[in-house]
N, C-alpha and C positions, 0 to 999 in steps of 0.2 A: 492225284494223292489225294487221300482225306485229309482232315482235322488234324488228324493224328499222328501224321505225317506218315501215313503206311502206304506203301505201294502196292499192298493186296487188299481189296474190299473181302470181309469176311461178308458171303452172300446167303440168303435164306432161301429156300424154293419155296417156290409160290404155286398156286393152284393151277393147274393147266387149264388152261382156257378152252371151252367145248362151244360146238355148234349143236345145236340140236336142228335137226333133219324136219323138214316141212312134207306135209301128206297128211292124208285123209285118214282119220282115227275113229273108232267108234266110240261112242261116250265111255263104254267100259274102261276101255283102254287108254283115253285122255284120263279118264279119274286115276288109274294107276299111276299114269306117269306124273301127276298133278301131286299125287299121294308121296311118289318117290322123290321129286323135286324138294317139297315141304321138308321131308325128312331129311334128305340131303341138307338142305339150307340149315335146318336146325341142327344137323350134325357137325357143318362145316362151322357155324357159329360156336359149338360146344369147342372143338378140336383148336379153334382161335384162342377163345378164351383161356381152356385150361392147360393147352398144350404148346402152340407156337406164339402167344403174347407174351406168357411169364417165362417162357424161353428166352425170348428177345431181352423181356426186361431183365432178367437175370443174366443176360449174357457178361454183364459189367461185376458181377456179385461170385463171392465164395463161400461155399459151407460156412456158417458161423461157427467158430472153435471156443466154446465157452473156455471162460479161464482156468475150470478144474480140469476139462479135458486136455489143454494145453500142457498142464503139470504132471500129465500122465504120458505125454509124447517127447519123442527125442527125434529129431530130423538132422541130418548131419550132409552136408553138400560139400561138393569139390570139382576136380577136373581129372583126366587119368590122359596120359599118352598113346595111341596105338600106333605102332611102327608097322610100317610095309602097308600101309592105306593110303591109297591116292586121295587126295583133296578135290571133291567136286562140286560147285556150285549150289548143287542138289541137296546138301547137308545142312542149307540154312534155311530150306523149308520145310519146318515140321510136318508138313502133310505130304513130301513127297516119298517115293517108293524107296528112294535110297536111303533118307533118313528114318524110314520106319524100320527098314530090314536092319540095319546095323545096330539102331538102338534096341531094337529086340531084342536080337543077338547079345548084347552088352547087359542089356536090364536082366536077362537070365541069368549070365555068368555071376551079375551080382546076387540075384534071389539064390542060387546055389551056393555061392560061398558063405553067405550068412545062413543058410540052412545047413549047412554042414558043423556050425558050430553050438554047441549042446546049449550053451547060455543064450546067444544073439537070436538063435532060431525060434525059441520061446516067445519073444517080443517083436520078430521082423513082421513088417506090415507090406512094406512094397519099395520098388526100387524105380525110378524113373531118370532117364537120359533126357536132359531139357534143350540142348546146343550142340552143336559142334562149331569148332574153328578150325582155319588152317594152321596145320601142324604137323597131324591133325590130334587136336585134343576134342574129348567130349566131356561132357559138365554132366554131373549126376546129383542125385539127391536120395536119401535113402532114410524112409520112414520105421520108426520103432513104437509101438503101442503096449503100453504097459497097465494090467487089469488094475481097478482100483483098490482091490484086496493085496496086491502086492506092491502099491505105491513106493516102499523103501528100498525096492531096486533099481528106481528111476535114475538115483546118483551113480549108481555103477555102470550105466551106459554113456561111457566117455570117451573125446576124441581118442585118448589113447587105443582104447579097449577096439573101438573101431577100425583103425588103421591097422592093428596089429592083426585082427583078422583079415584084413583086404591084402595085405601084404604078405601075409602069409600063405593067403589059398587062392586070391584073386589069378595070379598067374598059372596054377596049378590048373585052374576051373577051367582057365581061356585054353590050354592045351588039350584038356579031356572035350572041350566040346567042336574042338578041331576046325576052329574060324581061322580064315588066313592073316590072323594080326597078332601081334604080341601086346600086351598090357602093359605099360610102365607108368612109373613117377604120378603114381595115384596120390591124392589128397583127399583129404575129409576135415571139416570141422563143424561146430554145430551151430546150428540156424533155427532162426524163428521159424516156427511150424508154419505161419501164414504166408510165409515167403516161399513156400514149397509149390510149387506152381508148375501142371502140367501143360506146354503149349499145344498140344496135339487135341486138348480138350477145355484148356482155359478160354473163355468169349474173348475176354480184354486181354489181348495179347496182340503186340506190332512188334513187326520187322524193319527197321530204319538203315537204309543205305546212305553213309555219311561221304561226301566229296567236298570239293573246295565252294561249290555252293550253300551259302548259310538255307538253310530250312527251319520249317517250324513244327511243332509238335506241342499237345498238350493232352491233360487230365479229360478223361470223360465227364462231358456235358459243361465245361469250361466257355463261357464264364458263367454259365450259373453252376450251382453247387453239384459235387460228383454224388453217386448215389450212395446209399447206406450199406455196410458190406463189400466194399469196391477193394477188390485185388486184382492190380494190374501189373503187365511187366513189357518193358521194352526193350528189345535184345539191338543195339546199336552196333553195325559194322563198317571199317573203312578201310581203303586200299591199304596194302602192304605196306609197312615205312611209314606207316601216318598215324596219328593219333587223333582223338575224339575231342572237340572243345564242346561245350554244352554249356549255355548261358540261359538263366530263368530271368526272363524278363519281369515275369510275375509270378510271386510264391505265396501262396496264402492257404496252409494246411491246419486244420485245428492243433492248438496248442497243447499237445498233449501226446508226445513222444510214444507214449505206452499203447495208445491205439489208433495214432493217426500219424503216418509218417513217408518219407521219399527215402530210400536207401540206395545209394548210387554204388558200384562195384568196378574194380578194375579186373573183370573177369565176365562170364556170361554165367556164371552159376554163384548163389548167395552166400558165398565164402567168405565167412568173417574176417579171414586171415588176408582179405584182398579187397576189404569194403574201403570206399572212397571215404564217406561220409555219411549220415543218416542224420536228415533236419526234419525240423516240425516248424509250426507256428506261420506269422507273414513277416515277410522281408520288408523293409522300407527301399525304395529306388535307391538311396545313398550307398545301401550296401546289399545289392543284389549278389545272390547264389550263382558261382561259376566255377566249373571243375573240367579236370583234364586228365585224361586218361595216359597211360605210361606205355600202350599199344594201341592195337588197331579194332579192339572190340571194349563195349562196355554194355552194363547191364543195368537199369533204371526199374525199380518198383515201389509202385505207391500201394501202402495198405491203409484201409479207413473202417477201422471198427466200430469209432466211438459214435455215441448218440448224436453229435454234431455235424453237418455237412460244410464245408466251405469250399469256395470255387475249384480251389487246385492249383494249379499252375500253367503258365505258356512259357515252351523254353525254345532256344534256337540251338541248332546243333550243325556242326561242319567238320570236315577234316583237316588238318595241319601236316605239315611234314614231321616227322617225330625228331627231326634234329632243330626244328622249331620249338619244338614241345620241353626236348631235355638240354639245349644249349645254356650254358650261363656260366658264369665266371670269367674273368679275365684278367689281365693286368694293368693297374689303373696308376698313371703316373702324375696327375693332375694334384695341386695341391689342395684340392677341396674337390668334394664330389659326392654321389650316393651309390649304395648298392640295393638290390632288394631280390626276395626269393622270386624263381620263375615264376613270369606271369603273373607277378603282385598286381592290382590287389583279388585277382582270382586265386582261387586255390593252387597250390605247387601242387605238380603232379606226383606219382609214387616214384619211387625208384630213381631218383635222382641224385648226383654228386655233384659239386661246384665247388671251385676255389678260385676266391678271389688275391689277386697280390698286389698289396698297396707299397708303392715306394716313391717316395719324397727325397729332395735333397740331403745330401750327409750334413748332421749337426741338428737334423729337425727329427720330432716324432710325431706321432699320430694319434689323434683321438677318433674315437667311433661313437655316437650316439644314435640308438635305435628310437627311431620314432613311433614304430607299431612292432610288438613283437607277439606272435600268436602261432604255437606250435603244441595245440592241445590233441591230446589223443585217450579216449576211455581207459581208464584202469591203469594209468602210466606215472610211474614213481617219478615224479620230476627231479629226485635227488639223483638218479643215475641216468635219466635222458639215453636210455637204450634203443630208442626206435629213433625217432625225428630229433635233429638236435643242428645248432649252429656254435663249431668250435672254433676258439681265440684263444690262444697262447696256452694250449694244451687243456683247456675246460670247457666242458660241454654245457649249453645251455638249452632250455625247452621250457613247454608250459606256455603260460602267458606271464609276460613282465610289465609293470607300467612304467619303470625305470631301468635301464640296462645302458651303461656307457662305460668305455674302456680307454686306457691307452696304452701306447706301445713303448717298449725301452729303448728303441732303434727307430730307424727312419725306416722300417721293410716290417709290414705286417700282413698275415696269411689269415683269412677268413672261411673256413668250409661250411658248405651248408651239407646233410644228407638227408635224405628221406626214404623210408623202407617201402615196404610192399602194400602196408593198410594204412586207412586212415590219413588224409591230408586235411590242411588248414590253410588259413590267409596267409601264413608265413610274415615276412618281415619288410619292414622297409628301414633304412640305418644312413646317415650323414656321416662323413669324415671330413676331417680336414687337419693340414700341419700346422705345427707349431714349434717355437721355441722353447726347449723344455729349461733356459736360463729366467726365460720370464714369459711364464705358459698364460698368464690371464692378466694383462696389463690395466690397471686400475682396477680389477676385481678379485673375488676372493677365488682360491685355487682348492678345489676338492680333492681328495686322494685319488678320486679316480682321473683327476685330470682337466674336470669338465671345469668351468666358469661361470660363478654368479655373482649378482651384485652384492657388494660389501656387508651393505644393513642386511642381508637375509644371514648374515651368521651370527649365531647363538640368540636367534630370535622365535626358539622352539619346534621351530617346523626342520623336517630334513627335506632340505632340499636338493642337497647334493645327492642323494639316493642311498649312501653309505655312513648316513650319520655323521661325516668328518666335519663339516658345520657346526655342527652342534657339540662337540667335546671339548673337554677343558674351559667352559665358559664361567662367566660370572655373571649371575644372573641380575637381571632389573629388578628394582621393586615390585613391578606388577606381574613378576615369574617367581615359580615353585621352583626351587631347587631339587631336584631330583637325587636320589642315593647315588645313582650311575654318572652324576654329575651333567645330566641335562636338564636345561630350562623348560618349563613350561608353564602358559598362564594359569595365572592363579585360578582362573574359573574354569578349570580342569580339575581340580583338587574334589575329591569326595563324590565323584558324578557316577563311580561305579564301572568307569572302563579306565582301563589300565593305559594309561596315556604314558608316561615313563617308559614303560618297558621292562621296569622292575617292581610296579605292581605300588612302589612308594606313595604314589599320590592318594593311594586308597588305604594306606596303611593307619592312618590315624583316624579312620571313620567308622570303625567299629562299636557297637552298645555292649552295653550290659545286657545279661540273660533277661531280666528283667524290664528291658526296655525295647523299643520300636525304634528301628531306624526309617526315617523319613526317606526320599529320594534325593533330598541335598545332603543328605548325612547327617543332618539334627537328631538327635536323639531324645524319645518322649517317653515317657512310662506308657507300659503296654495297656494300661486303663482307658486309654485316649483311643484304643483301634475298636472302629465300628460303633462307636458313638454318636453317628449322626451329625458330628461336628468338624469344621475343618481344621485339625491342629497342626498337620505338615504343611508348610507353604504349595507344596503341590497337589495336596489332598491324599496322598499316598496313603495315610492312615484309615482312610475309609474306602479304598478299591476292595475289590473282589472280598464284600462282605455277604454273610448269611444273612437274608432278611426275610422276615415272613409274607407270604404272599399278601398282595395289595400293598403292603408297607414301603414306601418308596421314600427315598432319600436323594439328596441332591449328587449322591456317588454311586448311585446303582440303575439300570438300564432299565427304562419305564416301555412295558409293552402297549402296545394300544389297548389289551384286554384290562388293564389295571395292575397287574401282576408286575412284579420287578425281578428281574436277573441280577444275582450276584456275581455274575463271569467278568470279568477284567476285558472292556471292549468286546462287547456282544455284538455289536451290529456290524454286520456286511462281513463275517468271515467265515461266510459260505457253510456253515452250521446253524440250524434254526433251533433256538432254545427257546423263545415262546411260543405258548402252545399254541396262538393265531398266527405266528411264523412273520409278525411285524418287524424283528429285529432284519430279516433279511429283504424287508419290502425295499423299494428305490432303491436297489441296490447295483444297478445298469452304469456303472460309474466306477473311476480310480482305474481302469485298467488301459492299457496301451496298446491297441491295434496293432502296430508293429512290434516284431520282435528285434530287440536290440541288442547286439552286444556290448559289454562293457569298454567304452572308448577309452585307450589309455593316451594320458598326452592330451593337452588342449583343454580348451574350455568351450568350445564352439557346440551348439548342442545338434543333434541331429534333428531330420525331419519326422515329425510325427513322436519324437521323443519324448513332449509334453505336450499333449495334444490339447487339452485345458487353458493354455497360455493365452492370452489374449494382449495385442497391442491397443490402447484408446490414442487416438490422434486428437487433437485438439486445434481446431479452425484449421489454419494453412501451417499450424506448426509442426505436424510431424509427431513422431512420439512422442508423448507426453506422459502417460501412467500404464502402468500394467493392469490386468485385471484377470481372473480364471471364470471358466464357465461350471456353473452348477447346474442349467437346465437348458433347454433349446432357448429360451426367452428370458434367462436371468444370468447375469454376471456380478463377481463380487468385486470391490475392490475399498481403496483406503478413502474415507471422506476429505482427506487433505487433499487431495488432486483437485477436487471442486470448491475448495475454499479459497475466495482470493478477493479483493477489493474489487474486481472488474466483475460485474454481474455476468457477463457471457459466459464464466466457468460453470456457474449454476444451471446453463441452459442446457437442455438435453439436444436442443439443435445444433450445439456449439461443436460437438462429439460426434466422432466416427469410430465405430470399432472391427477390427481385423482379425480375424480368430482362421488358426490353421496357419500362420504365418513364421515363417522362418529365417527370411532375411527381406529388410526391411525396403531393400533398393530393388530387387528381383519380382517379374511379372511371374506369378503363379497362379494355376487353375486351381489350386488346391485352397486359397485363400478366399473367405466369403467375409464379405464387407457389408456391415449392418448398420442402420441410424438407430438411435437412441430413444426412446420413447419416453421413460422418467428417468431421473435420479432420485434416489432416496438416501439421504445420510442419516446417521443416526441422529436423534433428536438431543443427546447430550454430550456430542463432538465438542472437546473442547481444544480450541486452536494453540493456546497456549502448552497445555500441559500431553497433547495428542491424546486423553484418552478418550476412549470409546471413537476410535478411528476406523471406521467401517461404514461403506455404501453399496449398496444395492442399483444395478443398471439394468431396466427393463428394456428391452430391444422391440425394435416396430415389427420385425418377422424374426420368425424362428430361424434357427440355423439347422440345417441337415448334418447330420453327425456323420462323420468318414472316419478314413484311417488316419486323418490329422487334427478331426476335430471332434473332441469326446470330452464331457464333462469330470469333473474330480468330485470324490466323494465328500461329505461333510461329515466331522464327527459330532457324535451324539454329547450332550453335556458332560455325560460321565466319563467321558473317552480321556486315557491316561497317554500324554506322550511323556515319558519318565527321561529325565536329565541322562544325559549321554547319549541319547537317540541320536542316530545318524538320520539325516533330513536333506532336502533339496531347495535351492531357490535359486529362481530364474529369472530371466529378463531381458531387455535390452539397455541395461543399465550404462553409465559411464566407464571405459576401460579402464579409464585411471580418475583419479581426483580430478574436476573442473576438467574434465577432457568433454569430447563430443560422445554421444551415445553410440552403441555398438550397431554395426549393419546385421549381422547374424545374432540371432538369439543365444544368449550364455545362460551356464550353467556354473553352480558350486555347491559342493557337498560342506554341509556344516552340521552341528549338532546342537541339541537343546541344551542350555547352562539352567542349573537349578536356580530357584528364584533368589534364595539368599546371596548367592556370588553375584547375580546380576544387580540386584539391588544395591549390595555394594560398591561395583564397577562403574553403575550409573549415577552412583551419589546420591540414590533414592529417588530417583524420578522415575521409575516404574512401578504402575498400579497393579491390581490384581488381574486387569484385563489387558496385560501385556506380558509377553513373553520374549527372553532373549536366546539367541544361538551365535556361535562363533565358528570360524575355520575349522574344518576337520583335516584341510590339506594346504602346505604351505606352497610361497613362488607364486601368488596369485596376488597382484596388485589393483585387481578389478573391483568393480561396484556390480555384481553382476545382477543381483536384484533390484527391481524397478518400486518404485512407491506403486502400492496397490496390487503388485506381482503376490502370487504365492508361494508360500512356504509348506511344503508338501513331505510326508513323511511315508514310507512303504511298511504296512503293517504283517503280521505273522500269515494272513492269508492272501498275501501278495497282490494287496489292493492299497492305492493311492488315495492317503487322507489329508486334506489340507488342514494343516495344523494352524497356520498365524498367516498373516497380510502384512506385507511389508510396510509398515510405518515410518519409525524415525532412526537415526544412528546412519551408517552408509550401506543398508541395504545386506549386503553380504559381509558389511563390517569390516573397518581397517583391521589391522592385525592387531590381536590382543584387546581391541574393542569390540563389544558384541553388538550386533543388528537388534534393533528391537520390534517386536511385531504384536500385531492386535491378535488378543489371543481367541481363537475362534470358539472352541468351548464355551466361554461365555454370552456367545451371540447366539446359539442356535435357535430359541425360543423368537428372538426377534426375527432374524433370519425366516425362519417357518410363517410368522405372523404377516412379513409384508411382502413374501413372495410364494407362498405355499409349498417352498421347498422344502 
């Protein structure tokens, strides 16, 4: 079996070996023979270069379909059932006589059916039978091509129209053709033209037979990059009464699902109504892609039309009994336990229905909390939940939910799960427990949902219950703003251009007169201060996006290397070249996470590779002491206060070790790179009393090797604006609680930028212009996830992560309603460049 799991190898015919007869020849004959051999050799080389070799190299490729050409195409794929046809194993081989005989007959029937329709016949191009399966089912696709002059016709080529023609004409055409079978149950759905492949002519085609043995297959070229314009398909079959399980141990496809993707179907046809999932990007090992079919067939297609090629994938496949794949649900009588979708955390199979019945002693009720809930499907309205859903107490739930908790009105609760025939997902994990309804939460606050939270979380401005029941009818504290709807919110959320109250009352008194300019912190100033080259707004927003003459630069415009200035807000590394010399897009191989991460709901643990610029600094034998961020392969960024101590050893580079690519402080991990420090440079004006200029650079003795878990963050230009209210993230191994030990696993917390005026108020004037504040965006977190010296990062509109600040003082992630204070990086961009060259 080949590396692609192929049971049959595609062989190319070689030249026949020939033997020259020996004998005495005259000089003329010898000359003729020599000349002939030379010509034959030349011809052979030419044939190899221009015929055989391109064919071999192109065996993985498909004709490139331009975007314009694709717009003029419509491809419909589906299946049909053949009555009175015995199934033979030869139908699984597209090169067998039996396959070709039946496929040719069916293709002719499809052709004649469409040719007899006045409208469809104008644009009909071809029909292909791509596979057969036991039943007998034939899998087909048909392509229509519209001339450019009639492009308005394309929308009229609909699934409904195609199916109507097929159902009206195909049975009649089948009888006319005198074939010994009857066609029934025909389906057709619109399909991406790039996935319409003919296995009889397609070079990159594989047939896999699954059984209980786990076998491996991979994309062409793996572990090297797949070739450009790669169009491949794998047809996987298993014995009757079995399902197919495919687990991707490595998945790395270009992160653009419009050009490069893997599509998996619960069918042998690329029929959208039987799609399991479409994926692209790179998945971390902690979140592998695992899918299960509903029956004994599966189709996997790789399309790669982008300009960038990646390694592709490596996957295991095997057959499992259909009863194992679809068995789920049971009666539960324990006082507590858990339930999950079938095969969680693998994708659940299509066409599954499960029921769990929870029974606890009389007089008790049941609470259920979902720790993971992900039942997403493209173009599905989560309000209706008419596809995949979980149903509890007569209400259906679907989509992705970060908080879902419910309680029963009695000692019995039924939970139903349904998946239809298309698109599956991670599913769900839930925990349940019995409780006494007379005293549901001893010593705690009882949410309307029946969930329990700490009493101090009530009326703190955060939706800890998930249904806001802990924040209603509250008497707001002095450091809170009283919303019109009765909620309490931290005062530093007022006038930050974010609707924190939900009724916008925290933003209603923040408007300015027509002749005034509103700063990012809500301050109103005369319009005349806008673009005057002076910082009038605390956040500099009066000087952002100003039109300036070429060569005339201010502190609030992006300076190109040519001397020109860009008036565009945050022009650097936005994937658009604004400077004529392209300098705004130089050095932008940063701020991207190689692994593709789902939004993880619940918990604060960071995933492997989620924050690849995060560094752990270890002092002597004391273990983790401070955080840092990677800004190049030889330079790290941290806080000056980490190296300021009465002990001289804190200043010495030899006292420190750096660990990049780390997630778990106590786990041996080959992804982690340890480096010694060559030089520590702290800011010359760092003030230990005020923490002003709290910034330091660390030069490494040996450069880092960038990988999936080690990658630099982008540094903002001095003109970069991080507006108040912007959501950002802080990470580190900070203490899990005040006074507690550091976390073993890397932590993360979402925060948002607080405007400078409010920050100055809540910190009682302790912040300088070289500092910024942020506060929690989500409640229920009693942690200090940020490390001293660790990064505060924000995602730009171009999906690039910029480091906004360095954890300086406060509590990093901050106590509730007390902001964390950070070193403002935009003030130190020139200092960083001067000392590190980055």
